C-alpha positions as a printed NumPy array, in Angstrom:
array([[ -2.359, -15.207, -20.17 ],
       [ -3.787, -13.168, -17.357],
       [ -7.333, -11.765, -18.289],
       [ -7.839,  -8.262, -18.749],
       [ -8.62 ,  -6.508, -15.284],
       [-11.594,  -4.556, -15.798],
       [-13.28 ,  -1.085, -14.902],
       [-13.803,   0.211, -11.625],
       [-17.627,   0.645, -11.908],
       [-18.413,   3.716, -10.684],
       [-20.548,   4.476,  -7.608],
       [-24.429,   7.192,  -7.792],
       [-26.876,   8.007,  -5.389],
       [-27.114,   6.413,  -2.341],
       [-24.189,   3.878,  -2.785],
       [-21.813,   6.928,  -3.418],
       [-22.893,   8.731,  -0.212],
       [-22.687,   5.754,   1.87 ],
       [-19.571,   4.855,   0.21 ],
       [-18.389,   8.753,   0.828],
       [-19.584,   8.016,   4.635],
       [-17.886,   5.043,   5.636],
       [-14.571,   6.99 ,   4.169],
       [-14.785,   9.787,   6.1  ],
       [-15.703,   7.562,   9.659],
       [-14.175,   5.207,   9.468],
       [-15.114,   2.216,  12.506],
       [-11.871,   1.79 ,  14.777],
       [-10.386,  -1.777,  15.17 ],
       [-11.207,  -3.797,  18.264],
       [ -8.919,  -4.796,  20.431],
       [ -9.086,  -8.386,  19.782],
       [ -8.784,  -7.478,  15.801],
       [ -5.874,  -5.953,  16.574],
       [ -4.336,  -8.82 ,  18.869],
       [ -5.274, -11.19 ,  15.565],
       [ -3.563,  -9.046,  13.01 ],
       [ -0.571,  -8.744,  15.191],
       [  0.046, -12.629,  15.575],
       [ -0.813, -13.545,  11.881],
       [  2.084, -10.946,  11.425],
       [  4.342, -12.42 ,  13.314],
       [  3.853, -15.604,  12.106],
       [  4.183, -14.373,   8.779],
       [  7.531, -13.26 ,   9.971],
       [  8.604, -16.135,  11.724],
       [  8.502, -18.155,   8.219],
       [  9.25 , -15.641,   5.737],
       [ 12.758, -16.189,   4.004],
       [ 14.417, -13.932,   1.502],
       [ 17.519, -14.471,  -0.846],
       [ 19.737, -12.249,   0.086],
       [ 21.436, -10.16 ,  -3.325]])
């Protein structure tokens, strides 16, 4: 049987400000990172099989 999921802790002070700033100004992904993600996606798509209902 699975254990219950704990509540997410609330951020306060500097941690909360840093989190809000990171969410408001996301760092763009590099071209290399996008290419790595695309290759991984294509590899997973190639091996995925789903039954037709």
